[in-house]
C-alpha positions as CSV (number, residue, x, y, z in Angstrom):
1,X,62.6,-51.1,43.6
2,X,59.7,-51.1,41.1
3,X,59.7,-48.9,37.9
4,X,56.5,-46.6,38.1
5,X,54.7,-46.9,35.0
6,X,54.3,-43.8,33.0
7,X,51.8,-42.5,31.3
8,X,52.5,-42.7,28.0
9,X,52.0,-39.1,26.3
10,X,50.5,-37.7,23.1
11,X,53.9,-37.5,21.4
12,X,54.8,-41.3,22.2
13,X,51.4,-42.4,21.1
14,X,52.1,-41.2,17.8
15,X,55.3,-42.7,17.8
16,X,54.0,-45.9,18.5
17,X,51.6,-45.8,16.1
18,X,53.9,-45.1,13.4
19,X,56.2,-48.1,14.3
20,X,53.1,-50.7,14.0
21,X,53.4,-52.1,10.6
22,X,51.0,-50.4,7.9
23,X,48.4,-53.0,7.8
24,X,48.0,-53.3,11.5
25,X,48.2,-49.2,11.9
26,X,45.6,-48.7,9.1
27,X,43.4,-51.0,11.1
28,X,43.6,-49.3,14.6
29,X,44.1,-45.6,13.1
30,X,41.2,-45.3,11.3
31,X,40.3,-48.3,9.1
32,X,37.3,-49.1,12.0
33,X,36.0,-45.7,10.4
34,X,36.6,-46.3,7.0
35,X,33.0,-46.2,6.4
36,X,32.6,-43.2,7.8
37,X,35.2,-41.3,5.7
38,X,33.9,-43.2,2.4
39,X,30.3,-41.8,3.6
40,X,31.6,-38.2,4.7
41,X,33.1,-38.0,1.6
42,X,30.4,-39.0,-0.7
43,X,27.7,-36.7,1.2
44,X,29.4,-33.9,1.1
45,X,30.8,-34.1,-2.7
46,X,27.0,-34.9,-3.9
47,X,25.5,-32.2,-1.6
48,X,27.5,-29.4,-2.1
49,X,26.8,-29.8,-6.1
50,X,22.9,-30.9,-5.4
51,X,21.4,-27.6,-6.1
52,X,22.5,-28.0,-9.9
53,X,20.1,-31.0,-10.3
54,X,17.5,-28.0,-10.8
55,X,19.7,-26.0,-13.5
56,X,19.2,-26.2,-17.3
57,X,21.7,-26.5,-19.9
58,X,24.5,-23.7,-20.3
59,X,27.5,-22.8,-22.1
60,X,28.6,-25.2,-24.6
61,X,26.0,-27.8,-24.0
62,X,24.4,-26.3,-27.2
63,X,27.3,-27.8,-28.7
64,X,27.5,-31.4,-27.8
65,X,23.9,-32.2,-26.3
66,X,21.0,-29.8,-27.6
67,X,22.1,-28.6,-30.9
68,X,24.2,-31.9,-31.8
69,X,22.4,-33.5,-34.4
70,X,24.4,-36.8,-34.1
71,X,23.8,-36.6,-30.3
72,X,20.2,-36.2,-30.7
73,X,20.2,-39.9,-32.7
74,X,20.2,-41.6,-29.5
75,X,21.8,-44.5,-29.8
76,X,21.8,-45.2,-33.9
77,X,24.3,-41.9,-33.4
78,X,27.1,-43.8,-31.6
79,X,28.7,-45.0,-34.7
80,X,28.9,-41.4,-35.8
81,X,30.1,-40.6,-32.6
82,X,33.3,-42.5,-32.6
83,X,34.3,-41.8,-36.2
84,X,33.6,-37.8,-36.5
85,X,34.4,-34.6,-35.0
86,X,32.6,-34.4,-31.6
87,X,31.1,-30.8,-33.4
88,X,30.3,-32.7,-36.6
89,X,26.7,-33.0,-35.4
90,X,26.7,-29.0,-35.4
91,X,29.2,-27.7,-38.6
92,X,29.0,-30.9,-40.4
93,X,32.8,-31.4,-42.5
94,X,33.8,-27.8,-41.5
95,X,34.0,-29.3,-37.5
96,X,37.8,-29.5,-37.8
97,X,38.5,-25.9,-38.8
98,X,37.1,-24.5,-35.8
99,X,39.5,-25.6,-32.8
100,X,43.4,-26.5,-33.1
101,X,43.6,-30.3,-33.2
102,X,40.2,-31.1,-33.3
103,X,37.9,-32.3,-30.6
104,X,37.6,-36.4,-30.0
105,X,36.1,-36.9,-27.1
106,X,33.3,-39.6,-27.8
107,X,32.9,-41.3,-24.3
108,X,31.1,-38.4,-23.1
109,X,29.1,-37.8,-26.2
110,X,28.3,-41.8,-26.4
111,X,26.7,-41.0,-22.7
112,X,24.5,-38.0,-23.8
113,X,23.4,-39.9,-26.8
114,X,22.2,-42.9,-24.5
115,X,20.2,-40.4,-21.9
116,X,19.1,-38.6,-24.9
117,X,17.3,-42.2,-26.1
118,X,16.0,-42.7,-22.9
119,X,15.5,-39.0,-21.8
120,X,15.2,-36.7,-24.1
121,X,16.6,-33.4,-23.7
122,X,16.3,-33.6,-19.7
123,X,19.1,-31.3,-17.8
124,X,18.3,-32.9,-14.4
125,X,19.6,-36.1,-15.6
126,X,22.8,-34.9,-16.7
127,X,23.2,-33.1,-13.8
128,X,22.5,-36.0,-11.9
129,X,24.7,-38.2,-13.6
130,X,27.9,-35.7,-13.3
131,X,27.2,-35.4,-9.7
132,X,27.1,-38.8,-9.2
133,X,30.1,-39.4,-11.4
134,X,32.0,-36.8,-9.1
135,X,30.7,-38.2,-5.7
136,X,32.0,-41.9,-7.1
137,X,35.4,-40.4,-8.3
138,X,36.3,-38.6,-5.0
139,X,35.6,-42.0,-3.3
140,X,38.5,-43.5,-5.4
141,X,40.5,-41.1,-4.8
142,X,40.0,-41.4,-1.4
143,X,40.6,-45.3,-1.9
144,X,43.7,-44.8,-4.0
145,X,45.5,-41.8,-1.5
146,X,45.1,-44.6,1.3
147,X,47.4,-46.8,-0.7
148,X,49.9,-44.0,-1.8
149,X,50.1,-42.1,1.9
150,X,49.2,-45.6,4.0
151,X,52.3,-44.5,6.2
152,X,50.7,-41.0,6.4
153,X,48.0,-42.0,9.0
154,X,46.7,-40.4,12.1
155,X,45.7,-41.2,15.8
156,X,42.6,-39.5,15.1
157,X,41.1,-40.7,11.5
158,X,39.7,-37.1,10.5
159,X,43.0,-35.7,10.2
160,X,44.6,-38.6,7.9
161,X,46.4,-37.5,4.9
162,X,44.4,-39.2,2.4
163,X,40.9,-38.2,4.4
164,X,42.0,-34.4,4.3
165,X,43.0,-34.3,0.5
166,X,40.0,-36.0,-0.6
167,X,37.9,-33.5,1.5
168,X,39.7,-30.8,0.1
169,X,39.9,-31.5,-3.2
170,X,35.7,-32.5,-3.0
171,X,35.1,-29.0,-1.7
172,X,37.0,-26.7,-3.8
173,X,35.1,-24.6,-5.8
174,X,37.3,-24.1,-8.9
175,X,35.8,-27.6,-9.7
176,X,32.4,-26.0,-10.2
177,X,32.9,-25.7,-14.1
178,X,33.3,-29.1,-14.6
179,X,30.7,-30.5,-12.0
180,X,27.8,-27.5,-12.7
181,X,28.6,-27.6,-16.0
182,X,26.7,-30.7,-17.6
183,X,29.3,-30.9,-20.6
184,X,32.2,-31.2,-18.0
185,X,31.2,-35.1,-17.9
186,X,34.2,-35.5,-20.2
187,X,36.7,-34.2,-17.5
188,X,35.0,-36.2,-15.1
189,X,35.0,-39.4,-16.7
190,X,38.6,-38.4,-17.5
191,X,39.9,-38.3,-13.9
192,X,37.6,-41.4,-12.9
193,X,39.3,-43.7,-15.5
194,X,42.8,-42.4,-15.0
195,X,42.6,-42.4,-11.0
196,X,41.2,-46.0,-12.0
197,X,44.8,-46.6,-13.9
198,X,46.4,-45.6,-11.3
199,X,44.7,-47.8,-8.6
200,X,44.7,-51.2,-10.6
201,X,48.7,-50.3,-11.3
202,X,49.4,-49.6,-7.4
203,X,47.1,-52.9,-7.0
204,X,49.4,-54.7,-9.5
205,X,52.5,-53.9,-7.9
206,X,51.4,-54.6,-4.3
207,X,49.3,-57.8,-5.2
208,X,51.2,-58.8,-8.9
209,X,48.1,-60.5,-10.0
210,X,47.6,-60.4,-13.9
211,X,44.0,-59.4,-13.7
212,X,45.0,-55.7,-12.7
213,X,46.5,-55.2,-15.9
214,X,43.8,-56.1,-17.8
215,X,41.8,-53.3,-15.6
216,X,44.8,-50.6,-16.5
217,X,44.0,-51.2,-20.1
218,X,40.3,-50.9,-19.8
219,X,40.5,-47.9,-17.3
220,X,43.1,-46.1,-19.5
221,X,40.9,-46.7,-22.9
222,X,37.7,-45.0,-20.9
223,X,40.0,-42.1,-19.6
224,X,41.7,-41.3,-22.8
225,X,38.7,-41.6,-24.9
226,X,36.6,-38.9,-22.5
227,X,39.5,-36.6,-22.9
228,X,42.9,-35.7,-24.3
229,X,44.9,-34.7,-21.0
230,X,44.2,-38.8,-19.3
231,X,47.5,-39.0,-21.3
232,X,49.6,-37.3,-18.4
233,X,49.0,-40.4,-16.1
234,X,51.8,-42.0,-18.8
235,X,54.2,-40.2,-16.4
236,X,51.9,-39.7,-13.1
237,X,51.6,-43.8,-12.8
238,X,55.5,-44.3,-13.1
239,X,55.9,-40.9,-11.0
240,X,53.5,-42.4,-7.9
241,X,55.0,-45.8,-8.4
242,X,58.5,-44.8,-7.8
243,X,57.1,-42.8,-5.1
244,X,55.1,-45.3,-3.3
245,X,57.2,-48.3,-3.6
246,X,60.9,-49.8,-4.6
247,X,60.2,-51.9,-7.2
248,X,62.3,-53.4,-10.3
249,X,62.3,-52.1,-13.6
250,X,60.6,-54.7,-15.2
251,X,57.3,-54.0,-13.2
252,X,57.3,-50.7,-14.5
253,X,57.3,-51.8,-17.6
254,X,54.6,-54.4,-17.4
255,X,52.6,-51.8,-15.6
256,X,52.9,-48.8,-18.9
257,X,52.6,-52.0,-21.5
258,X,48.7,-51.9,-21.1
259,X,48.3,-47.9,-20.9
260,X,51.2,-47.8,-24.3
261,X,48.4,-50.1,-26.1
262,X,45.4,-48.1,-25.0
263,X,47.0,-45.0,-26.3
264,X,47.6,-46.7,-29.7
265,X,44.1,-47.5,-29.8
266,X,42.9,-44.1,-29.1
267,X,45.4,-42.7,-31.9
268,X,44.2,-45.0,-34.6
269,X,40.5,-44.0,-33.9
270,X,41.0,-40.4,-33.3
271,X,43.0,-40.4,-36.9
272,X,40.1,-42.3,-38.3
273,X,37.5,-40.0,-36.8
274,X,39.6,-36.9,-37.4
275,X,42.2,-37.2,-40.0
276,X,45.9,-35.8,-39.5
277,X,44.9,-32.2,-38.5
278,X,47.3,-29.3,-39.4
279,X,46.9,-25.8,-37.8
280,X,46.6,-24.5,-41.6
281,X,43.3,-26.3,-41.5
282,X,42.1,-24.3,-38.4
283,X,40.3,-20.9,-39.2
284,X,42.3,-18.1,-38.0
285,X,40.2,-16.2,-35.2
286,X,41.0,-14.5,-31.8
287,X,38.4,-16.7,-29.7
288,X,40.3,-19.6,-30.8
289,X,43.6,-18.3,-30.5
290,X,44.6,-15.9,-27.8
291,X,47.9,-15.1,-29.0
292,X,46.8,-14.6,-32.5
293,X,48.3,-10.7,-32.5
294,X,51.0,-11.2,-30.2
295,X,54.7,-10.9,-30.5
296,X,56.4,-13.7,-29.7
297,X,57.7,-11.9,-26.1
298,X,54.3,-11.1,-25.2
299,X,52.7,-14.7,-26.0
300,X,55.2,-16.3,-23.4
301,X,54.8,-13.6,-20.8
302,X,51.5,-13.9,-21.1
303,X,51.5,-17.4,-20.0
304,X,53.5,-17.2,-17.3
305,X,51.4,-14.6,-16.4
306,X,48.4,-16.7,-16.1
307,X,50.5,-19.5,-14.3
308,X,50.3,-17.3,-11.3
309,X,47.1,-16.6,-11.4
310,X,46.4,-20.0,-11.3
311,X,48.0,-20.5,-8.1
312,X,46.2,-17.8,-6.6
313,X,43.2,-18.9,-7.4
314,X,44.3,-22.4,-6.0
315,X,45.1,-20.6,-2.8
316,X,42.0,-18.1,-2.8
317,X,39.3,-19.0,-5.4
318,X,37.6,-15.8,-5.9
319,X,36.2,-14.2,-8.1
320,X,35.4,-16.8,-10.2
321,X,34.6,-16.8,-14.1
322,X,34.4,-19.3,-16.8
323,X,35.3,-16.8,-19.5
324,X,39.3,-15.6,-19.6
325,X,39.1,-14.6,-23.4
326,X,40.6,-12.0,-24.7
327,X,41.2,-9.5,-23.2
328,X,40.5,-10.4,-19.6
329,X,44.0,-11.6,-19.1
330,X,46.5,-8.3,-20.7
331,X,49.0,-8.9,-23.1
332,X,52.0,-8.2,-20.8
333,X,56.1,-8.7,-21.5
334,X,58.8,-9.5,-19.2
335,X,59.3,-6.2,-17.7
336,X,56.0,-6.8,-15.8
337,X,56.8,-8.1,-11.9
338,X,54.1,-10.4,-12.0
339,X,55.5,-12.7,-15.2
340,X,59.0,-12.5,-13.0
341,X,57.2,-13.6,-9.9
342,X,55.4,-16.2,-11.4
343,X,58.6,-17.6,-13.5
344,X,60.5,-17.3,-10.2
345,X,57.8,-19.1,-8.3
346,X,57.2,-22.0,-10.6
347,X,61.3,-22.6,-10.9
348,X,61.8,-22.8,-7.3
349,X,59.1,-25.4,-7.0
350,X,60.8,-27.4,-10.1
351,X,63.9,-26.8,-8.6
352,X,62.8,-28.5,-5.3
353,X,60.9,-31.0,-6.9
354,X,63.8,-32.2,-8.8
355,X,66.2,-32.3,-6.1
356,X,63.7,-33.9,-3.6
357,X,62.1,-36.6,-5.4
358,X,64.6,-39.1,-5.0
359,X,64.4,-38.8,-1.6
360,X,60.5,-39.4,-1.9
361,X,59.6,-36.0,-0.5
362,X,55.8,-35.7,-0.4
363,X,56.1,-31.9,-1.0
364,X,58.1,-32.8,-4.5
365,X,55.5,-35.3,-5.3
366,X,52.9,-33.3,-4.9
367,X,54.9,-30.4,-7.3
368,X,55.7,-33.0,-9.6
369,X,52.0,-34.3,-10.0
370,X,50.7,-30.7,-10.5
371,X,53.2,-30.1,-13.0
372,X,52.8,-33.2,-15.1
373,X,49.0,-32.9,-14.4
374,X,48.9,-28.8,-15.9
375,X,51.3,-29.3,-18.8
376,X,48.7,-29.9,-21.3
377,X,46.6,-27.3,-20.5
378,X,49.0,-24.6,-19.8
379,X,49.4,-23.3,-22.9
380,X,53.0,-23.9,-23.5
381,X,52.8,-27.0,-25.2
382,X,49.5,-26.6,-27.1
383,X,47.5,-23.8,-27.7
384,X,44.0,-24.3,-25.5
385,X,42.4,-21.5,-27.2
386,X,41.6,-19.1,-24.3
387,X,44.4,-17.5,-22.0
388,X,43.7,-19.9,-18.8
389,X,40.2,-21.6,-17.5
390,X,39.4,-22.7,-14.1
391,X,38.4,-26.3,-15.3
392,X,42.0,-26.8,-16.5
393,X,42.9,-26.8,-12.3
394,X,40.4,-29.7,-12.2
395,X,43.2,-32.4,-11.9
396,X,46.6,-30.3,-10.7
397,X,44.6,-29.2,-7.8
398,X,45.4,-32.3,-6.5
399,X,48.7,-31.6,-5.7
400,X,47.7,-28.6,-3.9
401,X,45.3,-30.7,-1.5
402,X,48.0,-32.9,-0.8
403,X,50.3,-30.3,0.3
404,X,47.6,-28.9,2.7
405,X,46.6,-32.2,3.8
406,X,50.5,-32.9,4.8
407,X,51.1,-30.0,6.7
408,X,48.1,-30.3,8.9
409,X,48.7,-33.8,9.3
410,X,52.5,-33.6,9.9
411,X,52.7,-30.2,11.5
412,X,49.5,-29.8,13.8
413,X,50.2,-33.5,14.8
414,X,50.8,-32.1,18.4
415,X,48.3,-32.3,21.2
416,X,48.6,-28.6,21.8
417,X,47.6,-27.9,18.1
418,X,44.7,-30.3,17.7
419,X,42.1,-27.9,18.3
420,X,43.7,-25.6,16.1
421,X,44.2,-28.5,13.7
422,X,40.3,-29.2,13.6
423,X,39.6,-25.0,13.7
424,X,41.7,-24.7,10.7
425,X,40.2,-27.5,8.6
426,X,36.8,-26.9,9.3
427,X,37.0,-23.6,8.8
428,X,38.5,-24.4,5.0
429,X,35.9,-26.9,4.3
430,X,33.5,-24.8,5.6
431,X,34.6,-21.5,3.4
432,X,35.3,-24.1,0.4
433,X,31.8,-25.7,0.6
434,X,29.7,-21.9,0.6
435,X,31.9,-20.7,-2.0
436,X,31.1,-23.9,-4.0
437,X,27.6,-24.0,-3.3
438,X,27.0,-20.5,-4.0
439,X,29.1,-20.1,-7.1
440,X,26.8,-23.0,-8.8
441,X,23.9,-20.6,-8.8
442,X,25.8,-18.7,-11.7
443,X,25.6,-21.9,-13.9
444,X,21.7,-21.7,-13.5
445,X,21.7,-21.4,-17.6
446,X,23.7,-19.7,-20.0
447,X,21.6,-15.9,-19.2
448,X,22.7,-16.6,-15.4
449,X,26.3,-17.4,-16.1
450,X,26.6,-14.3,-19.3
451,X,24.9,-11.8,-17.2
452,X,27.0,-12.6,-13.8
453,X,30.5,-13.6,-15.4
454,X,30.7,-10.3,-17.6
455,X,30.8,-8.7,-13.9
456,X,34.4,-10.0,-13.3
457,X,35.3,-10.9,-17.2
458,X,34.8,-7.1,-17.3
459,X,37.4,-6.9,-20.8
460,X,36.3,-10.1,-22.3
461,X,35.3,-9.5,-25.5
462,X,33.4,-12.8,-25.6
463,X,31.8,-12.1,-22.3
464,X,30.6,-8.6,-23.2
465,X,29.4,-10.2,-26.6
466,X,27.6,-13.3,-24.7
467,X,26.1,-11.3,-22.1
468,X,24.4,-9.1,-25.0
469,X,23.0,-11.7,-26.7
470,X,21.8,-13.6,-24.0
471,X,19.9,-10.2,-23.2
472,X,18.7,-9.9,-26.8
473,X,17.4,-13.4,-26.9
474,X,15.9,-12.8,-23.7
475,X,12.9,-10.0,-25.0
476,X,10.0,-11.9,-26.9
477,X,6.4,-10.5,-27.9
478,X,5.2,-10.7,-24.5
479,X,8.2,-8.4,-23.2
480,X,6.5,-5.3,-22.6
481,X,7.9,-2.3,-24.2
482,X,9.9,-0.5,-21.7
483,X,11.5,-3.7,-20.5
484,X,12.3,-4.6,-23.9
485,X,14.0,-1.1,-24.8
486,X,15.9,-1.0,-21.6
487,X,16.8,-4.9,-22.3
488,X,18.3,-4.3,-25.2
489,X,19.9,-0.9,-24.6
490,X,21.4,-3.1,-22.0
491,X,22.6,-5.8,-24.5
492,X,24.0,-2.7,-27.3
493,X,26.5,-1.5,-24.3
494,X,27.6,-4.6,-23.5
495,X,28.1,-5.9,-27.0
496,X,29.7,-2.3,-27.9
497,X,32.1,-2.9,-25.3
498,X,33.0,-6.3,-26.6
499,X,33.7,-5.0,-30.1
500,X,35.9,-2.3,-29.0
501,X,38.1,-5.0,-27.2
502,X,38.5,-6.7,-30.3
503,X,37.2,-5.0,-33.6
504,X,37.3,-8.1,-35.6
505,X,35.0,-10.0,-33.6
506,X,32.2,-11.0,-36.7
507,X,29.6,-12.2,-34.5
508,X,29.9,-9.3,-31.9
509,X,29.2,-7.0,-35.2
510,X,26.3,-9.0,-35.8
511,X,24.4,-9.3,-32.8
512,X,24.6,-5.3,-32.3
513,X,23.3,-5.1,-35.5
514,X,20.6,-7.0,-35.2
515,X,20.1,-5.1,-31.4
516,X,20.0,-1.7,-33.2
517,X,17.5,-3.0,-35.8
518,X,15.1,-4.1,-32.9
519,X,14.5,-0.7,-31.5
520,X,14.6,0.8,-34.8
521,X,18.0,2.1,-34.7
522,X,18.4,1.5,-39.0
523,X,21.3,3.7,-39.5
524,X,23.9,2.3,-36.7
525,X,22.5,-1.3,-37.3
526,X,23.6,-0.6,-41.4
527,X,26.9,0.6,-39.9
528,X,27.3,-2.4,-37.8
529,X,26.4,-4.9,-40.0
530,X,29.1,-3.2,-42.9
531,X,31.5,-3.8,-40.3
532,X,30.6,-7.5,-40.6
533,X,30.5,-7.2,-44.6
534,X,34.4,-5.7,-44.1
535,X,35.3,-9.0,-42.1
536,X,33.4,-11.3,-44.2
537,X,31.8,-10.2,-47.0
538,X,29.8,-13.3,-47.8
539,X,28.5,-13.5,-44.2
540,X,25.0,-14.3,-44.6
541,X,23.3,-13.0,-41.3
542,X,24.7,-9.7,-41.7
543,X,23.4,-9.9,-45.6
544,X,20.0,-11.3,-44.5
545,X,19.9,-8.2,-41.4
546,X,20.6,-5.6,-44.2
547,X,18.3,-7.2,-46.5
548,X,15.3,-6.9,-44.2
549,X,16.0,-3.3,-42.6
550,X,16.1,-2.5,-46.3
551,X,12.9,-3.6,-47.1
552,X,11.1,-2.4,-43.5
553,X,12.7,1.0,-44.4
554,X,11.5,1.0,-47.4
555,X,8.0,0.0,-46.4
556,X,7.8,2.6,-43.8
557,X,8.8,5.0,-46.6
558,X,12.4,5.8,-45.2
559,X,13.7,5.7,-48.7
560,X,17.2,7.2,-47.9
561,X,17.8,4.2,-45.5
562,X,17.0,1.7,-47.9
563,X,18.9,3.3,-50.7
564,X,22.2,3.1,-48.3
565,X,21.4,-0.6,-47.1
566,X,21.1,-1.4,-50.8
567,X,23.9,0.3,-51.8
568,X,25.8,-1.3,-49.0
569,X,24.8,-4.7,-50.6
570,X,25.6,-4.2,-53.8
571,X,29.3,-3.2,-52.8
572,X,29.8,-6.1,-51.1
573,X,28.1,-9.0,-52.7
574,X,28.0,-7.3,-56.5
575,X,27.1,-10.7,-57.9
576,X,23.8,-10.6,-56.5
577,X,21.5,-8.5,-58.8
578,X,18.3,-9.0,-56.9
579,X,19.8,-5.8,-54.4
580,X,20.4,-3.5,-57.6
581,X,16.7,-4.3,-58.8
582,X,15.4,-3.6,-55.1
583,X,17.9,-0.2,-55.0
584,X,15.8,0.6,-58.6
585,X,12.4,0.5,-57.0
586,X,13.4,2.9,-54.6
587,X,14.6,5.4,-57.3
588,X,11.2,4.7,-59.0
589,X,9.5,5.9,-56.0
590,X,11.3,8.7,-55.2
591,X,11.2,10.8,-58.4
592,X,14.7,9.4,-59.8
593,X,13.4,7.7,-62.4
594,X,16.1,8.3,-65.0
595,X,18.4,7.0,-62.4
596,X,16.1,3.6,-61.9
597,X,16.1,3.2,-65.7
598,X,19.8,3.4,-65.9
599,X,20.3,0.2,-63.1
600,X,17.2,-1.8,-64.6
601,X,18.7,-1.7,-68.5
602,X,22.3,-2.3,-66.5
603,X,20.5,-5.4,-64.9
604,X,19.1,-6.6,-68.3
605,X,22.7,-6.2,-69.8
606,X,24.2,-8.6,-67.6
607,X,21.4,-10.6,-67.3
608,X,19.2,-10.9,-70.2
609,X,17.1,-13.5,-68.6
610,X,15.9,-11.7,-65.7
611,X,12.2,-11.2,-65.8
612,X,11.5,-8.6,-63.0
613,X,13.6,-5.8,-64.5
614,X,11.3,-5.9,-67.6
615,X,8.4,-6.1,-65.3
616,X,9.7,-3.0,-63.5
617,X,10.5,-1.1,-66.4
618,X,7.1,-1.7,-68.3
619,X,5.6,-0.4,-64.7
620,X,7.7,2.8,-64.8
621,X,6.7,3.2,-68.3
622,X,3.1,3.1,-67.6
623,X,2.8,4.3,-64.3
624,X,5.3,7.1,-64.3
625,X,6.0,7.9,-67.9
626,X,2.6,7.2,-69.7
627,X,4.3,5.8,-72.2
628,X,2.1,2.5,-72.6
629,X,3.6,0.9,-75.9
630,X,6.7,0.8,-74.3
631,X,5.6,0.0,-71.0
632,X,3.1,-3.1,-72.9
633,X,6.9,-4.1,-74.5
634,X,8.6,-4.6,-71.6
635,X,5.7,-6.6,-69.8
636,X,5.1,-8.7,-72.7
637,X,9.2,-9.6,-72.2
638,X,8.5,-10.2,-68.8
639,X,6.0,-12.6,-69.3
640,X,7.4,-14.7,-71.9
641,X,10.8,-15.2,-69.7
642,X,8.2,-15.7,-66.4
643,X,4.4,-16.1,-66.8
644,X,3.8,-17.2,-63.2
645,X,5.6,-13.6,-62.0
646,X,2.3,-12.1,-60.1
647,X,3.5,-8.9,-60.5
648,X,4.0,-9.0,-64.0
649,X,0.4,-10.7,-64.6
650,X,-0.8,-7.6,-62.2
651,X,0.8,-5.2,-64.4
652,X,-0.3,-6.3,-67.5
653,X,-4.0,-6.4,-66.5
654,X,-4.0,-2.9,-65.2
655,X,-2.2,-1.4,-68.3
656,X,-4.4,-3.4,-70.7
657,X,-7.5,-1.8,-68.2
658,X,-6.0,1.5,-69.1
659,X,-6.1,1.1,-72.7
660,X,-9.7,0.3,-72.2
661,X,-8.6,-3.6,-74.0
662,X,-10.6,-5.1,-70.6
663,X,-10.8,-8.7,-72.6
664,X,-7.0,-8.9,-72.8
665,X,-6.4,-7.3,-69.3
666,X,-9.2,-9.9,-67.8
667,X,-7.2,-12.5,-69.3
668,X,-3.8,-11.7,-67.4
669,X,-5.6,-11.0,-64.3
670,X,-7.5,-14.2,-64.1
671,X,-4.0,-15.7,-64.1
672,X,-2.8,-13.7,-61.5
673,X,-5.9,-15.1,-59.4
674,X,-5.1,-18.6,-59.8
675,X,-1.5,-17.8,-58.3
676,X,-3.2,-15.8,-55.6
677,X,-6.6,-16.4,-54.8
678,X,-6.7,-14.2,-52.2
679,X,-5.5,-11.2,-53.5
680,X,-7.8,-8.3,-52.9
681,X,-6.4,-5.9,-55.5
682,X,-6.5,-8.6,-57.9
683,X,-9.8,-9.7,-57.1
684,X,-11.6,-6.0,-57.1
685,X,-9.6,-5.6,-60.6
686,X,-10.8,-8.7,-61.8
687,X,-14.2,-7.4,-60.2
688,X,-14.2,-3.7,-62.0
689,X,-13.4,-5.5,-65.4
690,X,-16.2,-7.4,-65.2
691,X,-18.1,-4.2,-65.0
692,X,-16.4,-2.5,-67.8
693,X,-17.5,-6.0,-69.8
694,X,-21.2,-5.7,-68.7
695,X,-20.8,-8.5,-66.6
696,X,-22.6,-7.4,-63.4
697,X,-23.1,-10.5,-61.7
698,X,-19.4,-11.7,-62.1
699,X,-18.6,-8.2,-61.0
700,X,-20.6,-8.6,-57.8
701,X,-19.2,-12.3,-57.4
702,X,-15.6,-10.7,-57.3
703,X,-16.2,-7.7,-54.9
704,X,-18.0,-10.0,-52.9
705,X,-14.8,-12.2,-52.5
706,X,-12.8,-9.1,-52.2
707,X,-14.9,-7.9,-49.0
């Protein structure tokens, strides 16, 4: 009796597919849809960041692009870019003092220089290149994952592990800082080069073509010249080869050799550019070392706390912020349950990965990928300058998307769960894409970024001061008084909170004092600026603002505030005798003549060649004390020391005029006119002197000039 041919079930179809040779399976299952997969990945990755094309520069773009003199040299600056610290164009020879380890990432800066050469400062070009490279990076990721996870296909190509993992990676909102910020090009180029290194390594294992070894060297060199974290692929490449193939040790050595040579080239270039930077060279500052005031226990407990927060953001990327500076993340101890839970999770993941990787378990591979690529930015090995940052998940995130794609591919690989798989995938992609697209708007410019993220990073000193800074800079002479006052007061509120969080924040105190002086709150401005001088008595901004405030208060008749400002300046910058002289001027105008004379004589005893005190003494003895012989004695000495001082010439002309020595008076006044021909007071005095000398024509001529 002939057997009835049964219809093949969904499960048997999958089994049949799995039994097919990988090359043939790929051809049947999704090679015919390969172009569609690449098209979808490119389109999605480009479109979700397309709104950034019309954004401006933001955040650290100034350090590398807009304010960097070397970058703005264009192509002619390439030599310095490859032989200097990345911040040399901003800080000069002091660049190594600002961040631990220095910054040597010449490739992205070189690209910015070339962009500047051809397009000038064009944020559109910068954003376009970022999006384009990100999209190409995602295409390369898909191509590489197809090699690694060749056997994890699916009868439905859109549920294949490589495609799903890449799509989730492309859409994940944690990437916004890297792609939406032009400076993030270093991260993009680094991962692009690292993936290319991995791809050519796998190609060499599969084909044994020697040319791939050259491509490995080139790719890895470009990757590590973009950013140092590419070095983690020295472990990722052999891990992936082990997971994907069974090969002899010789092949590992052949693949790793060009990478090690490349690393050697990088270190030679780096040492040539930065020298051997030690921690003692770096200025100790909380904004560069978040654990500066933490105990060892607090440091490590807080680090483990941030690890848990990273996992939460990977799983649920909300809310997002660019700022995790002190003390957005609080210092904690090991008694905090969140620290214990984070340690337990990471320990469990690590234990599982070590046990299972020998069986080539995909979860173990993904966990190790995450651990290895996260290691350099985990704060455990190197001080990264902040508690945490979303961009540090740019590469490690791939470990998560591999796991998510594997779960969908394996556990929803049932006919009755196919609809569920589609719904889950569409929901994830939609939510990620919407979140990414909307989050991009925060990166429109620095003003938008700081004023948006300060509402999330409420306990960050840097976020609060940054929000205050951009608010202050947003007002100008065209801003109405009401808006100006409201904006500056809002800024002052943020900055006050910032310096309360971190009282040692010098630039915070500077901006607070500056904001207060803009609304003419000179008393509080002096107090804020003095806080700066307590931290750094050479701070040029604080000294300049205190000086300007004092002069303005003096001109407004607010002599008490001018006196307080000059006293503050003298106490912190005692070597600057100009402030003592100006304080004497204040006293001379507030009936404290004896004190003024005492200060001026003290200046003369210290600096006998300083002409201004003699001039002021001459003025005091003549105008206030009516002692003209002594007045002329001091004025003559001032003239001897500096015959070009306008005020000395004015005073001599006035003193001789009062003494009715009009010829001598005219002599000094005419010298003063040569120095400042449009001084109305001098011209009127000359006119009056000519009149006293009987020369009415010249008197009238100078009177007309004065008008």
